[in-house]
N, C-alpha and C positions, 0 to 999 in steps of 0.2 A: 249123773254127776254125784259122786259119793259125798263131796264136801257140802253140797246144799241139801242132799237128802238126809243128812244127819242133823240138820237144824231142828231143834225141838220146837214144835208149833202145835197149837190147839185151835179148835173151832173159833172163828172170829178174829184170829191174828191176821196181820197184814205183813207180808214179806216182800222186800224190794230187791230185785236182782239186776245186775248188768246184763246186757244182751248176750255176753259170752256164756251165760249160764242158762240159756233157753233149753229146757228139758221138758218136752211136751207130755211125756208119760208122767213125770212128777207134777206138772201143772194139772193134769187130769185128776191125779190123786188129790191135790189140793181142792179142786172143784168139788169132788165127791165128799171130802171131809169138812167142807165149809171154811177152809182156810183161804184167805184172799192173797193175791200176789199182784205186783206191778213190775214190769220189765220192759226194756226196750225191745222192739221187734227187729229182727234181722231184715235187711233190705231185700233179700231174695225169698222171703217167706211167701208161700202161695196160700191164698184164702179167697173165700166167696163172701161178698157183702150181703147180709140178710136184712139189715135195717140201718137206715142213716137218720140220725137225730139232727134237729135244727140247732146250729151252734152260733147263730148271729148275735145272740145276747152275750157271748163270751168274747173278750177282747183278743186273746192270744190262742184260741183253739180253732184249728183249721177244719177238723171234722171229728165226729164221735159216731163210730159204727159198731154194730153188732155183726160178728163174723163167725164163720166156721172154717177151720183149717182144711185145705184141699191138697196139700202136698202128699206125696206117696207115703212117707213115713209119719208126718205130723198128723194126718187125718186118721191114721190107724191108732196112734198113741193118744190123741186127744179128740174125742168126739163131741165134747161139750161146746156150747156157744161161748165165745169170748168177746172182748170189747177192744177196739183199737181207737186211740185218741191221737190226733196230730196236734202237737203242742209247739208253739214258738216261744223262745225265751229272748226277750229284747236285750237283756244284759249281755248274753253271749252271741246274739244274732244267729242262733241255731234253731233248726226245726227238727224235732224227733218224733218217732212213732212209738207210742206206749201201748203195751199189751197188758190187759188185766181181766180178771174174772169178777170184778166188783161192779155191779150195775146200779147200785144205789147212790153213790157219790157223784157229785158234779165232775165234769171233765177237768175243771180247774183244780179241784181237790186232788185228783189222781196225779195231775202234773206237778202240783206242789209237793206231794209225797215223794215223787221221784226226784224232784229237785233237791229236797232235803237230804236225800241219800248222798248227793255230791258234797254236802258239808261234812259228812262223815268221812268220805274219801279224802277231802282236803285235810281234815284233822289227822288222819293216819299218815298221809304223805308228809305233813309237817313234823309229826313225831319221828318218822323214819329219818328225816333229814337232820333233825335237831338233837335227838337223844343220843346219837352216836354210840350205840351199844355195839362194840366190835366183837366181843366174845363174852360168853357167860361163865361165871365163876363156878357154877354147878350145873348139873344136867337134869336134875329132878324137876318135875313140874313146879314144885314149890320154890325152888331156887330160881328158876327162870321167871316165874311170876313176880317174885320178890324184887328181883333186879329191875324188871320192867316198871314195877310200881315206884321204886325209888327214883329211877330216871324220870318217870312221868311227874312225880312230885317236884323234883328239882327243876324240871322244865317249866312247870306251872308257876313255881315261885319266881323263876327268872322272868317269865312273861308278866307276872304281877309287878315285879320291880321295874321292868321296862315301861309298862303302861302308867305306873304311878310316879315315875321320875319326871322332874321338871325339864330335863334335857331330852335330846332325841336319841335315847339309847335303844338299841335293838337287842333281841335275845342273843344273837350271834356275837355282838360286841361285848355283852356282859359275860358270855361264856369264855371269851378270850381274855377279858380283864380280871375277872375274879380269881382265877388260879394264880395270876401274877401278884395280886394283892395278898392273897392268903399264903402263898409260898414264894417269897421274893427271890430266894436262892435255891438252886437245885443242889441237894445234898445227897451224897451216896451213903446209904445206911450200911455200915460194915457190921454184919451180924456175927462175924467170926471171932 
């Protein structure tokens, strides 16, 4: 996967991926370079359990296993030992399998790191829904970044206004009302 192989990372960094980005050759490179990762494991992944740790002291951890991939392609691409953690999230009532190469942290820490990734997903989904950037005024990277930053700042200001208002204003309501207050009449600008 070109998009994740281009992520700059150095020894000791922790990268978190969705299961759609399972690239065992890249994961093997991360293991060799001392870069840690956490990802969801695909349900059809074949592996052999080498060691199972006791997880009774952890409330929402089903198991913590050291494994080796046994699939035809995955075993060739990644020969290193990996770790699988079964984590239950009581808020969503979902159980997920997490794959990592970090053996030092508790299984709860690995689960928390992956869960924090969802906060980033929610943030970007909110931005996509609320910034409403329909087209860009320029095509250079600077023009695109500038427009995104301006839209993001405007969104954050509206979010601040919504949270600090005494009424029950939402960002969407403010986005609808503010243009009406600022520009009460639509006027055609005749530049001719």
